[in-house]
C-alpha positions as CSV (number, residue, x, y, z in Angstrom):
1,M,0.0,0.0,0.0
2,K,1.4,3.3,-1.1
3,T,1.4,6.1,1.6
4,F,-0.8,9.1,1.0
5,Q,1.2,12.4,0.4
6,L,-0.8,15.5,0.6
7,S,0.4,17.9,-2.0
8,E,0.0,21.6,-2.2
9,N,-1.7,21.2,-5.7
10,L,-4.4,18.8,-4.4
11,L,-5.2,21.1,-1.4
12,N,-5.5,24.1,-3.6
13,R,-7.6,22.2,-6.0
14,I,-10.0,21.1,-3.2
15,S,-10.1,24.6,-1.7
16,D,-11.0,26.0,-5.2
17,L,-13.8,23.6,-5.8
18,I,-15.3,24.2,-2.4
19,E,-15.1,28.1,-3.0
20,E,-16.8,27.4,-6.3
21,K,-19.3,25.0,-4.7
22,K,-18.7,22.4,-7.5
23,D,-19.9,19.5,-5.3
24,T,-20.1,16.9,-8.3
25,Q,-16.3,17.6,-9.2
26,L,-15.3,17.7,-5.7
27,I,-16.8,14.3,-4.7
28,K,-15.4,12.8,-7.9
29,L,-11.9,14.1,-6.9
30,V,-12.1,12.7,-3.3
31,K,-14.2,9.6,-3.4
32,D,-11.4,7.2,-3.5
33,I,-9.4,8.9,-0.8
34,H,-9.2,6.9,2.5
35,F,-11.0,8.4,5.5
36,A,-7.7,8.8,7.4
37,D,-6.1,10.7,4.5
38,M,-9.4,12.8,4.1
39,A,-9.0,13.8,7.8
40,E,-5.4,15.0,7.0
41,I,-6.8,17.2,4.2
42,I,-9.5,18.6,6.5
43,N,-6.8,19.4,9.2
44,E,-5.2,21.7,6.6
45,L,-8.4,23.4,5.4
46,N,-10.0,26.3,7.3
47,Q,-13.0,25.6,9.5
48,D,-15.6,26.6,7.0
49,Q,-14.0,24.6,4.2
50,G,-13.5,21.5,6.4
51,T,-17.1,21.7,7.5
52,Y,-18.4,22.1,3.8
53,L,-16.4,19.1,2.8
54,I,-17.3,16.7,5.5
55,K,-21.0,17.4,4.9
56,L,-20.7,16.0,1.5
57,F,-20.0,12.5,2.6
58,D,-22.5,9.9,3.8
59,S,-22.7,9.2,7.7
60,Q,-20.4,6.1,7.4
61,K,-17.5,7.9,5.9
62,T,-18.2,11.1,7.9
63,S,-18.0,9.2,11.2
64,D,-14.7,7.6,10.3
65,I,-13.2,10.9,9.3
66,L,-14.3,12.4,12.6
67,T,-12.4,9.8,14.6
68,E,-9.2,10.7,12.7
69,L,-9.3,14.5,13.0
70,D,-7.1,16.5,15.3
71,E,-9.1,17.2,18.4
72,D,-9.1,21.0,18.0
73,V,-10.4,20.7,14.4
74,R,-12.9,18.1,15.3
75,E,-14.2,20.3,18.1
76,K,-14.7,23.2,15.7
77,I,-16.5,21.1,13.2
78,L,-18.8,19.5,15.7
79,K,-19.9,23.0,16.6
80,E,-21.0,23.5,13.0
81,L,-23.0,20.2,12.8
82,S,-26.6,19.9,14.0
83,V,-27.5,17.6,16.9
84,K,-29.3,15.3,14.3
85,E,-26.1,15.2,12.2
86,I,-24.0,14.3,15.1
87,A,-26.3,11.6,16.3
88,D,-26.3,10.1,12.7
89,E,-22.6,10.0,12.7
90,I,-22.3,8.4,16.2
91,E,-24.7,5.7,15.3
92,E,-22.2,4.6,12.6
93,L,-19.3,4.2,15.0
94,D,-18.1,1.6,17.5
95,S,-19.3,2.5,20.9
96,D,-15.9,3.5,22.2
97,D,-15.2,5.9,19.3
98,A,-18.9,7.3,19.7
99,A,-18.3,7.8,23.4
100,D,-15.0,9.6,22.9
101,I,-16.8,12.2,20.4
102,L,-19.7,12.5,22.9
103,G,-17.3,13.3,25.7
104,E,-16.0,16.3,23.7
105,L,-19.4,18.0,23.7
106,S,-20.9,20.0,26.4
107,D,-23.3,18.4,28.9
108,E,-26.3,20.1,27.3
109,R,-25.4,19.2,23.7
110,K,-24.4,15.7,24.9
111,R,-27.9,15.1,26.2
112,E,-29.5,16.5,23.0
113,V,-27.5,14.2,20.8
114,I,-28.3,11.2,23.0
115,S,-31.9,12.0,22.7
116,E,-31.7,11.8,18.8
117,I,-30.2,8.3,18.9
118,S,-32.9,5.7,18.0
119,D,-30.9,2.5,19.2
120,N,-31.8,2.2,22.9
121,N,-29.0,-0.4,23.4
122,L,-26.4,2.0,22.0
123,V,-27.7,4.8,24.2
124,D,-27.3,2.5,27.3
125,D,-23.9,1.6,26.2
126,L,-22.8,5.1,25.7
127,K,-24.2,6.2,29.2
128,E,-22.2,3.4,30.7
129,L,-18.9,4.3,28.9
130,L,-19.2,7.8,29.7
131,S,-19.5,7.1,33.4
132,Y,-15.9,5.7,33.6
133,D,-12.8,7.7,33.8
134,E,-11.5,8.3,30.2
135,D,-8.1,6.9,31.2
136,S,-9.3,3.8,32.7
137,A,-10.1,0.4,31.0
138,G,-13.7,1.3,31.1
139,G,-13.1,4.5,29.3
140,L,-11.1,2.8,26.6
141,M,-13.2,-0.3,26.0
142,A,-15.9,-0.9,23.3
143,K,-19.1,-2.8,24.1
144,E,-19.0,-4.7,20.8
145,L,-17.7,-8.2,21.1
146,V,-18.5,-11.9,20.4
147,K,-19.4,-14.0,23.4
148,A,-20.8,-17.6,23.8
149,N,-22.6,-19.2,26.8
150,E,-21.1,-22.2,28.1
151,N,-24.4,-24.0,27.9
152,W,-24.9,-23.4,24.3
153,S,-24.5,-26.3,21.8
154,V,-22.1,-25.8,19.0
155,T,-25.0,-25.4,16.6
156,K,-26.6,-22.6,18.5
157,C,-23.2,-20.9,19.2
158,L,-22.5,-20.7,15.5
159,K,-25.8,-19.2,15.0
160,E,-25.5,-16.6,17.8
161,I,-22.0,-15.5,17.0
162,K,-22.9,-14.9,13.3
163,K,-25.6,-12.7,14.6
164,Q,-23.3,-10.8,17.0
165,G,-20.6,-10.6,14.5
166,E,-22.7,-8.2,12.4
167,N,-22.1,-5.4,14.8
168,V,-18.3,-6.1,15.4
169,T,-15.8,-4.6,13.0
170,R,-13.1,-7.3,13.7
171,V,-13.5,-10.5,15.9
172,H,-10.3,-11.1,17.7
173,S,-11.7,-13.7,20.2
174,I,-14.9,-15.5,21.2
175,Y,-15.3,-15.0,25.0
176,V,-17.2,-17.7,27.1
177,I,-19.4,-16.7,29.9
178,D,-21.7,-18.6,32.3
179,D,-25.5,-17.9,33.0
180,K,-24.5,-14.9,35.3
181,E,-22.5,-13.2,32.5
182,K,-19.3,-14.1,34.3
183,L,-16.1,-14.5,32.0
184,I,-14.8,-17.9,32.4
185,G,-12.6,-18.5,29.3
186,R,-12.3,-18.2,25.5
187,L,-13.2,-20.2,22.6
188,S,-11.1,-21.4,19.7
189,L,-12.8,-20.9,16.3
190,K,-11.0,-24.0,15.1
191,D,-12.4,-26.1,17.9
192,L,-15.8,-24.6,17.4
193,I,-15.9,-25.6,13.7
194,A,-14.4,-29.0,14.2
195,S,-16.7,-30.0,17.1
196,P,-19.9,-32.1,16.6
197,N,-23.1,-30.0,16.4
198,K,-24.4,-31.3,19.7
199,K,-21.3,-30.7,21.7
200,L,-21.6,-28.2,24.4
201,I,-19.3,-25.2,24.6
202,K,-18.4,-26.0,28.3
203,D,-16.8,-29.2,26.9
204,I,-14.6,-27.3,24.4
205,Y,-13.7,-23.9,25.7
206,I,-10.4,-22.8,27.0
207,P,-10.5,-21.8,30.7
208,Q,-7.4,-19.6,30.6
209,V,-8.1,-16.0,29.5
210,D,-6.4,-12.7,30.3
211,S,-8.7,-9.8,31.4
212,V,-8.5,-6.5,33.1
213,D,-10.7,-4.8,35.7
214,V,-13.0,-2.0,34.4
215,N,-11.2,0.4,36.6
216,E,-7.7,-0.6,35.7
217,D,-5.5,2.3,34.6
218,G,-5.0,2.5,30.9
219,E,-1.3,2.5,31.1
220,E,-1.3,-0.7,33.0
221,V,-3.6,-2.2,30.3
222,A,-1.0,-1.2,27.8
223,K,1.7,-2.9,29.6
224,I,-0.3,-6.1,29.9
225,M,-1.2,-6.2,26.2
226,S,2.4,-5.3,25.2
227,K,3.8,-8.0,27.5
228,Y,1.5,-10.8,26.3
229,D,1.2,-9.6,22.6
230,L,-2.5,-9.3,22.8
231,E,-4.6,-7.8,20.0
232,A,-7.5,-7.5,22.3
233,I,-8.3,-8.1,26.0
234,P,-11.7,-8.5,27.7
235,V,-12.8,-6.0,30.5
236,V,-14.7,-7.3,33.5
237,N,-16.4,-5.6,36.5
238,K,-15.9,-6.4,40.2
239,R,-18.2,-9.4,39.8
240,K,-15.9,-10.7,37.0
241,Q,-18.8,-10.2,34.5
242,L,-17.7,-9.4,30.9
243,V,-18.6,-5.8,30.1
244,G,-16.4,-5.0,27.0
245,R,-13.2,-5.3,25.3
246,I,-10.2,-3.2,24.4
247,T,-8.5,-3.5,21.2
248,I,-4.8,-2.8,20.2
249,D,-5.8,0.3,18.1
250,D,-7.2,2.0,21.2
251,I,-3.9,1.1,23.1
252,V,-1.7,2.5,20.3
253,D,-3.6,5.9,20.5
254,L,-3.2,5.9,24.3
255,I,0.6,5.0,24.0
256,K,0.9,7.9,21.4
257,Y,-0.9,10.4,23.7
258,E,1.1,9.4,26.8
259,A,4.4,9.7,24.8
260,E,3.6,13.1,23.5
261,E,2.6,14.2,27.2
262,D,5.9,12.8,28.6
263,Y,7.8,14.5,25.8
264,L,6.4,17.8,26.6
265,L,6.9,17.4,30.4
266,A,10.5,16.5,29.7
267,A,10.8,19.8,27.6
268,G,9.4,21.8,30.5
269,V,5.9,22.3,29.0
270,Q,2.9,21.3,31.1
271,G,-0.7,20.5,29.9
272,D,-2.0,19.3,26.6
273,V,-0.9,22.1,24.3
274,E,-0.1,22.2,20.5
275,A,1.9,24.6,18.4
276,D,-1.2,26.5,17.1
277,D,-2.8,27.0,20.5
278,S,-3.3,30.6,21.7
279,I,-0.5,32.8,23.2
280,Y,-2.3,32.6,26.5
281,E,-2.4,28.8,26.6
282,L,1.2,28.4,25.4
283,T,2.3,31.0,28.1
284,K,0.5,29.2,30.7
285,A,2.1,25.8,29.7
286,R,5.7,27.2,29.6
287,L,5.9,30.0,32.3
288,P,5.8,27.8,35.5
289,W,8.9,25.8,34.3
290,L,10.7,29.0,33.1
291,F,10.1,30.3,36.7
292,L,11.7,27.3,38.0
293,G,14.8,28.0,35.7
294,L,14.9,31.6,36.9
295,I,14.9,30.5,40.5
296,G,17.7,28.1,39.7
297,G,19.7,30.6,38.1
298,L,19.2,33.2,40.8
299,G,20.4,30.4,43.2
300,S,23.5,30.0,41.2
301,V,24.1,33.7,41.5
302,F,24.0,33.5,45.2
303,I,26.2,30.5,45.3
304,L,28.8,32.4,43.1
305,E,28.8,35.3,45.4
306,G,29.7,33.1,48.2
307,F,33.0,32.4,46.5
308,E,33.7,35.9,45.2
309,E,37.1,35.8,46.8
310,V,38.2,33.6,44.0
311,M,37.7,36.4,41.4
312,S,40.3,38.5,43.2
313,H,42.8,35.8,43.5
314,P,45.1,36.0,40.4
315,S,46.0,32.3,40.6
316,Y,42.5,30.9,40.8
317,K,40.2,33.3,38.9
318,T,40.6,30.9,35.9
319,L,38.2,28.5,37.7
320,F,35.2,30.8,36.8
321,F,35.9,30.1,33.1
322,F,35.0,26.4,33.8
323,T,31.7,27.2,35.6
324,P,29.7,26.6,32.3
325,L,31.5,23.3,31.7
326,I,30.6,21.9,35.2
327,A,27.0,23.1,35.0
328,A,26.6,21.5,31.5
329,M,28.1,18.3,32.7
330,A,25.8,18.2,35.8
331,G,22.7,18.8,33.6
332,N,23.6,16.5,30.9
333,V,24.4,13.6,33.2
334,G,21.2,14.2,35.2
335,V,19.1,14.2,32.1
336,Q,20.7,11.1,30.8
337,S,20.1,9.1,34.0
338,S,16.6,10.4,34.5
339,A,15.6,9.6,30.9
340,I,16.7,6.0,31.1
341,I,14.9,5.4,34.4
342,V,11.8,7.1,33.0
343,Q,11.9,5.0,30.0
344,G,12.4,1.9,32.1
345,L,9.4,2.8,34.4
346,A,7.2,3.3,31.4
347,N,8.2,-0.1,30.1
348,D,7.9,-1.7,33.6
349,I,11.5,-3.0,33.5
350,V,12.8,-1.1,36.5
351,K,13.0,-3.8,39.0
352,G,14.7,-4.3,42.5
353,S,15.5,-1.9,45.2
354,L,16.3,1.7,44.8
355,I,19.7,1.0,46.6
356,N,20.8,-1.5,44.1
357,R,19.9,0.9,41.2
358,L,21.9,3.6,42.9
359,L,24.8,1.4,43.3
360,K,24.7,0.5,39.6
361,E,24.5,4.2,38.6
362,L,27.3,5.0,41.0
363,G,29.6,2.5,39.3
364,L,28.7,3.9,35.9
365,S,29.2,7.5,36.9
366,L,32.6,6.8,38.4
367,I,33.8,5.2,35.2
368,N,32.4,8.0,33.1
369,G,33.7,10.7,35.5
370,I,37.3,9.2,35.7
371,I,37.6,9.0,31.9
372,L,36.3,12.5,31.4
373,G,38.5,13.8,34.3
374,V,41.6,12.3,32.8
375,F,40.8,14.0,29.4
376,T,40.3,17.3,31.3
377,I,43.6,17.1,32.9
378,I,45.3,16.3,29.5
379,F,43.5,19.4,28.1
380,G,44.8,21.5,31.0
381,L,48.4,20.5,30.2
382,I,47.9,21.3,26.5
383,I,46.7,24.9,27.4
384,D,49.4,25.3,30.1
385,L,46.9,25.2,32.9
386,P,48.5,24.8,36.4
387,L,48.4,21.1,37.3
388,N,46.8,21.8,40.7
389,L,43.9,23.7,38.9
390,S,43.5,20.8,36.3
391,I,43.3,18.3,39.1
392,T,40.8,20.3,41.0
393,I,38.6,20.8,37.9
394,S,38.8,17.1,37.2
395,L,38.0,15.9,40.7
396,S,35.2,18.4,41.0
397,M,33.8,17.2,37.7
398,L,34.0,13.6,38.9
399,C,32.0,14.4,42.1
400,V,29.5,16.4,40.2
401,I,28.9,13.7,37.7
402,V,28.4,11.2,40.5
403,V,25.9,13.4,42.3
404,A,24.1,14.3,39.2
405,A,23.7,10.7,38.2
406,L,22.3,9.7,41.6
407,I,19.8,12.6,41.6
408,G,18.8,11.7,38.1
409,T,18.3,8.2,39.0
410,S,16.5,8.4,42.4
411,I,14.1,11.4,41.7
412,P,12.0,9.6,38.9
413,I,11.7,6.4,41.0
414,I,10.6,8.4,44.1
415,L,8.1,10.4,42.0
416,D,6.8,7.1,40.5
417,K,6.2,5.6,44.0
418,R,4.3,8.6,45.0
419,G,2.1,8.4,42.0
420,I,3.5,11.4,40.2
421,D,4.4,11.1,36.5
422,P,8.3,10.6,36.6
423,A,8.6,12.3,33.2
424,I,8.4,15.6,34.9
425,A,11.9,14.8,36.4
426,T,13.7,14.6,32.9
427,G,13.3,18.4,32.0
428,P,14.2,21.6,33.7
429,F,13.6,20.0,37.2
430,I,16.6,17.9,36.9
431,T,18.6,20.3,34.9
432,T,18.1,23.2,37.3
433,S,18.7,21.2,40.4
434,N,21.9,19.7,39.2
435,D,23.2,23.0,37.9
436,I,22.9,24.4,41.4
437,F,24.5,21.3,43.1
438,G,27.2,21.2,40.4
439,I,28.3,24.8,40.8
440,F,28.3,24.5,44.6
441,L,30.3,21.3,44.5
442,F,32.8,22.8,42.1
443,F,33.7,25.8,44.2
444,Y,33.4,23.9,47.5
445,I,35.8,21.2,46.5
446,A,38.1,23.8,44.8
447,K,38.1,25.7,48.1
448,I,39.1,22.6,50.0
449,I,41.8,21.5,47.6
450,L,43.3,24.9,46.9
451,G,42.7,26.6,50.2
452,F,41.5,30.0,49.1
């Protein structure tokens, strides 16, 4: 399959046809374009053009396009659609996608849209899905699935799952329940087809089945599905009754969202913001971390003031020229260490005690510090720096690297244990704290060695 490439010529052609209201030519031009690619096109059009174009399609394609649009674009287009139009699109979607779109509407408009939906079963499903936290298994799951009662015969099972399959886009598994709707296993399609017609499902089903609780955190669900290579996983309530299933496409969307959020946190941006958000929103997201950097910088100034006698000493004032080097090494080492730990926590591979992890990081930082320290001494000899200053800078760098590595390793683990997103540790928080510790250690060690 060839990847769709949106060209400037195509975009201009679509814009021109919209402005000229040449619907027949417009439909002919875009009719064979995949709905995900149509969403990419609409994302690039202005609001009026996007709304005009999306209204040309039938409810099936429109609903698919809506699920692929950028959230801010979808929000604007939904405001231009009538309550009846939104209800028509929602009835074409799987329940999880329908609930996601409904969740973006105001409470009043949400009620109006639900009142326009004719399928009472879908209404009940949507109300249930909207009652769960959006980041929980319940908020991620879809109600559409294929299930079989353990007391059914093979003949009845085949008939029933054929009927159920009409409402399911893709059948990953056939789940087996008892008379109380409790999930008790799964059914192999091969075993079902190969078994005698009068055989009961209870005699051929597989009792082992992975499942998650409806209140399980979405990130934990992602870890389970990744670990066991699952394309779908059933969701149960506290009574172990089957209430839905989560498919891999929903988990991919969640992982993508979490990765984007962690990237922004690591860069010192909080909140769900994008490049085209308002100046106010972008300022609100960035300013708190810039204040943290400002406080850190002011802290460094006070530390340097405490060692101002070095500036007046003709033999040691060269130390100040190495301050940026020490600060940079502290920040870089801290971010490296924290980034590795954050990645490990996200993939659930950081095991064992904090002490063991710190000891490992201590050994690694000592090796790195010694190698870089020796290189610094050699550099000092090349530029005719006094040997005692070269040794002081190198030893200070070694200590700074060790401390920065320990801080970068321990803080994400501590934050994670306290239920705080550890990604927050990889950005300005670690950099600023290590800059302060680095500069202080540099001059304090220099003062001890050189005696100024």
